[in-house]
BAKESE-828907 format. One record per residue (C-alpha): residue number from 1; x, y, z. Coordinates in Angstrom, 2 decimals. Layout:
% residues N
{NUM,{X,Y,Z}} ...
This chain:
% residues 158
{1,{52.22,7.36,34.19}} {2,{52.12,4.72,36.76}} {3,{52.01,0.90,36.34}} {4,{48.32,0.95,36.86}} {5,{47.60,3.54,34.08}} {6,{49.82,1.44,31.79}} {7,{47.82,-1.73,32.57}} {8,{44.52,0.07,31.87}} {9,{45.93,1.42,28.61}} {10,{47.04,-2.09,27.54}} {11,{43.79,-3.48,28.42}} {12,{41.76,-0.83,26.45}} {13,{44.14,-1.47,23.58}} {14,{43.42,-5.13,23.51}} {15,{39.63,-4.55,23.67}} {16,{40.03,-2.19,20.59}} {17,{42.18,-4.63,18.78}} {18,{39.65,-7.44,19.53}} {19,{36.78,-5.42,18.27}} {20,{38.26,-4.37,15.00}} {21,{37.34,-7.54,13.10}} {22,{33.85,-7.35,14.20}} {23,{33.64,-3.82,13.39}} {24,{34.82,-4.40,9.79}} {25,{32.29,-7.21,9.52}} {26,{29.54,-4.98,10.63}} {27,{30.65,-2.27,8.13}} {28,{30.99,-4.56,5.33}} {29,{28.47,-2.61,3.31}} {30,{30.65,0.38,3.44}} {31,{33.59,-1.61,2.14}} {32,{31.85,-3.15,-0.72}} {33,{31.55,-1.10,-3.95}} {34,{29.13,-3.68,-5.56}} {35,{28.20,-7.28,-5.20}} {36,{26.89,-9.70,-7.76}} {37,{24.92,-12.84,-7.02}} {38,{24.36,-15.52,-9.62}} {39,{24.23,-19.26,-10.60}} {40,{26.88,-21.13,-12.58}} {41,{27.75,-24.67,-13.70}} {42,{29.29,-26.78,-11.15}} {43,{32.85,-27.84,-11.42}} {44,{32.77,-31.09,-9.50}} {45,{34.36,-29.42,-6.43}} {46,{32.81,-30.67,-3.07}} {47,{33.28,-27.59,-1.08}} {48,{33.04,-23.75,-1.39}} {49,{35.89,-21.95,-2.99}} {50,{36.86,-18.23,-2.78}} {51,{39.22,-16.22,-5.09}} {52,{40.98,-13.07,-4.70}} {53,{41.78,-10.71,-7.49}} {54,{44.14,-7.73,-6.70}} {55,{44.85,-7.17,-10.46}} {56,{42.74,-7.87,-13.60}} {57,{44.74,-10.85,-14.67}} {58,{43.88,-12.62,-11.39}} {59,{40.22,-13.02,-12.60}} {60,{41.12,-15.44,-15.41}} {61,{40.92,-18.53,-13.29}} {62,{37.24,-18.16,-12.53}} {63,{35.48,-15.23,-14.33}} {64,{34.51,-17.62,-17.06}} {65,{31.91,-18.97,-14.57}} {66,{30.06,-15.68,-14.49}} {67,{27.35,-14.61,-16.83}} {68,{28.41,-12.46,-19.70}} {69,{27.06,-9.14,-18.12}} {70,{28.59,-9.95,-14.68}} {71,{31.91,-10.95,-16.49}} {72,{32.00,-7.44,-18.18}} {73,{31.32,-5.79,-14.96}} {74,{34.09,-7.52,-13.22}} {75,{36.57,-7.01,-16.01}} {76,{35.79,-3.34,-15.75}} {77,{36.71,-2.98,-12.16}} {78,{39.34,-0.28,-11.50}} {79,{42.00,-2.39,-9.75}} {80,{43.85,0.65,-8.58}} {81,{41.04,1.48,-6.27}} {82,{39.43,-2.04,-5.65}} {83,{39.95,-5.66,-5.23}} {84,{37.56,-8.42,-6.33}} {85,{36.52,-11.37,-4.21}} {86,{34.54,-14.28,-5.59}} {87,{32.86,-16.94,-3.60}} {88,{31.49,-20.06,-5.29}} {89,{29.26,-22.50,-3.25}} {90,{30.57,-25.43,-4.92}} {91,{29.44,-28.64,-3.02}} {92,{26.16,-26.97,-2.17}} {93,{24.08,-27.53,-5.29}} {94,{20.79,-27.00,-3.47}} {95,{21.64,-23.58,-1.94}} {96,{19.34,-20.84,-2.81}} {97,{18.83,-17.15,-1.72}} {98,{22.51,-16.55,-1.22}} {99,{23.32,-13.31,0.78}} {100,{26.50,-11.54,1.87}} {101,{26.54,-11.59,5.78}} {102,{30.00,-10.33,6.60}} {103,{33.48,-9.46,5.43}} {104,{36.20,-9.70,8.04}} {105,{39.74,-8.69,7.37}} {106,{41.79,-10.83,9.85}} {107,{45.60,-10.18,9.51}} {108,{46.53,-11.32,5.97}} {109,{43.20,-13.00,5.23}} {110,{39.76,-11.90,4.21}} {111,{36.88,-13.94,5.32}} {112,{33.68,-13.74,3.41}} {113,{30.64,-15.08,5.19}} {114,{27.66,-15.90,3.06}} {115,{24.36,-17.47,4.16}} {116,{21.98,-19.61,2.04}} {117,{18.79,-21.37,2.26}} {118,{18.66,-25.24,2.22}} {119,{15.97,-27.09,0.46}} {120,{12.57,-27.53,2.08}} {121,{12.09,-30.45,4.54}} {122,{11.21,-33.52,2.88}} {123,{13.63,-32.96,-0.28}} {124,{15.85,-35.98,-0.08}} {125,{18.04,-35.18,-3.07}} {126,{18.78,-32.38,-5.31}} {127,{19.34,-32.59,-9.04}} {128,{19.94,-28.95,-9.62}} {129,{22.62,-28.45,-12.32}} {130,{23.96,-25.15,-10.94}} {131,{25.76,-23.66,-7.91}} {132,{25.36,-20.14,-6.49}} {133,{28.14,-17.49,-6.15}} {134,{28.65,-13.89,-4.81}} {135,{31.31,-11.58,-6.32}} {136,{32.31,-8.52,-4.45}} {137,{34.39,-5.42,-5.45}} {138,{36.10,-4.03,-2.18}} {139,{37.66,-0.75,-1.75}} {140,{41.48,-1.11,-1.23}} {141,{41.69,1.99,0.96}} {142,{39.22,0.43,3.59}} {143,{41.34,-2.61,4.03}} {144,{44.63,-1.16,4.80}} {145,{47.17,-3.90,4.19}} {146,{45.91,-6.24,1.29}} {147,{44.94,-9.69,2.10}} {148,{47.00,-12.61,0.97}} {149,{44.26,-15.07,0.77}} {150,{40.49,-15.35,0.92}} {151,{38.13,-17.82,2.54}} {152,{34.45,-18.37,2.14}} {153,{32.27,-19.36,5.23}} {154,{29.05,-20.62,4.18}} {155,{26.14,-20.80,6.78}} {156,{22.78,-22.29,6.16}} {157,{19.71,-20.29,7.21}} {158,{16.53,-21.81,8.47}} 
């Protein structure tokens, strides 16, 4: 192999590696075993929070915020095969119609992108007493290396 062939191979490898996170985001529906969407009481936090559970004991810090049925579903996850990710849209009390838009595994982080609808134009304040959330069960085998942390990216839709 000549130097020119190695340069082309290196360039191709860089393109493939650069496209991997986007491919994972596009294929998020194949990674997600199930997702739950709901509303819960706010905690007073001013920004969205995400949690990662790689074993059952990891859900203790946030599962109390779920409905009874959803709590039971999360508690029943097979943590040998799946991890659980929870994203609470704290700080966005007027968010509605929350949807999972993407899941990107970037090195040791998992980035969950959710979109939501803002209140209609003309609504100056919101007195809603709940915040929305999304909880995902993700296949471990699809991730390769397990993430060490999870972040939530909340994006408003028109």
